[in-house]
N, C-alpha and C positions, 0 to 999 in steps of 0.2 A: 478475517475476521478482520476488520483496521486495530490498527495499532491505536488506541485511545490516548497512550502516555506520548506527550508531547516537549521536548528542551523547550523553555519558557521563551525564548526568542521565536520560537514558530509556531507557540501557542497563542500570542500574542499577538504576531502578524496574522494569523486566522482571524483574532478577533474583531482586530479592527479592520480587516478586509469587509467583515460581512455587521459589524458592528454590535456586536454581542458582548452583552455583560457577564460577570461570572456565576451568575444562577441559570442564565438562556445555556452557555456552554455547559454546564454542572447536567442540567436537564437533559439534553442531546447525547453524552455521554452514557447516561442514565441508561435511556431508551435504549440507544445500540448494544449497549451493555444486552439488554435485557431480550433483545431481537437476537442477541446469540447465545440463550442459552444461558443468560444470568440474571433469571428476572431478581435473586435476591434482595442485590442491591437497590432497585427499584423500590419492593417492599417494606424494607430499614429506612429508606427516606421519606414514604409518610404511609402510612398504614393500609394495609389490604392492598394497596393502589388507589384509595378513594381520593377522587381527584377537588382537591379545595381550592377555593376562590383564587389566591394567589399564584399556584401552580398551572393555572387554567386561564390566567394573565397571560404568564409564561409563555404557554403552547400558542396564545391568539399572537404575541408579539412576536414567535417563531416562526409563525406564517405571515405575516405585514411584512417582517423581513425577506418572502422568499426561501426560508433555510425549507420550512415543513411547506408542501404542496396546498394550493388552494382546496385541490378536493377531498383534504381530511376534516370529519367533520372534528371539532373537537368538543369533548364531552362538555355535559354540566356538570356544573357543581354537587359533590355528595357522588356522581356516575364513577363508575372502575373505567381505571383507565386502559385500554390495553392498547401495550406497546408496541406490541406485532401490526397494530394497523392505524399506526403512525407513518404515513408516507412523504418521505426526505425528498427534500429536491436532487436527483444524483447527480448535477453538476457542482453541489455541496459537498456533497460524499469525496468526488475525487477528489475538490479540493482540500477536505481532508488530509485526503490520503498524499499528496503534492507537500505536506508539512511533517508527513508520517516517515517513517524509516523503514515502515514493512518492507515495502519490498524490494528497497535494497537491500535488508537486510538477511529478506528469505534467500536471494541470488546469491550473497553473500557466503552464507551455509550452505547453502547445495552445491557453490563451485568446487572441485579438488581441490587440498590445501597443497600440496605439492607432488613432482614430479623428478624422478630420475632423468639429468641427460651426463652421458657418458662418467654413470659413476657418480655422479655430485648430487647434490638436494637441492633444488629450488621450491624458493614460497610459487606459490602462484596465485595467492591473496594479497599481497603487496601492495595497499592501496592507493599509499603515500609515493609511488611512482609518479602518478597523474592527479591525484587528489589532495587535497588538503588533510580530511580527513575521514575518517569512515562515513560520518554525518553527510560528508561532502559526497563523495562517491555514491551514497543511497539516492542524495536525491538528484547527484546530473544521471543515474539511471534511468531514476522516476520521467526525468524530464526525455530521455532518449527514446521513453517508451508509449509517451504522453500520459503519464498518471494512469493506464489501463491497465485493468484489472484482469481483463480478456486477451490482452497482448501478453502481461506478467504472467499466465498461467503457462502461455504456448512456449512463453523462452524457456521459462526450468524443465515444460515435457520436451525440448529440443535440446537443452544442456544435456537432462539424463541421456538421452540417445546418442548423442555427442561425446559421451561419457563410456555408456557401453560398446560404440566402436569404437572407442579409438579416435577421434576427431578432436580431442581437446588440447590442445596445444600451443599455446599461450597464457599469459595472464590475464587475470580478470579484468585488469584495466583496457589492457586492450581488447577485451571482448567485450566491452560498452564503449569505448572511443570506437571503434571500428564494426560496430551494431552485427557480430559477428553468429547471433542467432541468424541473421537471415543465410550468411553462407550454410549452417545448418540445415535449414531448412529447406535448401534448391539441394543438397544431399541427401536429405531422405526425401525429398518428397519426386525429385527428379535424376537422382543419381549421377549427378553432375562426375565429371571428370576427373580427377585428382594426376595433377602431373608433378613427375619428377623431376626437380631441377637442374639436376645434370643432364637429363634431356633433351634441354634447350638450348644447352650453351653450344 
């Protein structure tokens, strides 16, 4: 599910990029909620999902702006709007992800919080080591994976494999900056050899 709650500056950026009115952004969110199984918000907004002329005009406007694909047939006034039928442009959905903290927060929450080295406890989630804020970390991680939800899912799977097999030995900042999921993938898929540095001296 896309995080539909953006910080005000990222929401404004998204609206400016696509020339959206507040009504258009609100309707997009209502439909996305409904597509994720929360149809009650859409039903509360207009009775029994019956399409009014005003809402039909908003859908047509979104289609003209390329938010909704041209293949979607906008229902006539008085018809029942089925939110599952609304076909959004995938580039727009990905763009919304760019403005959302969803991917980064999922990585943050999945990443080990602490490690113990020589009896001392160290935080592995100290994002201020490299990033200005948690929001900045989320955005930089999104850029690192090109805001690709499928790649993000693979990163989380690799992280879980790394935790189970004792291969997570750096902080979250290094994990993102060094794209360490690629190393984990190599280890998991090809059994890459791990060298003990003392043997190389």
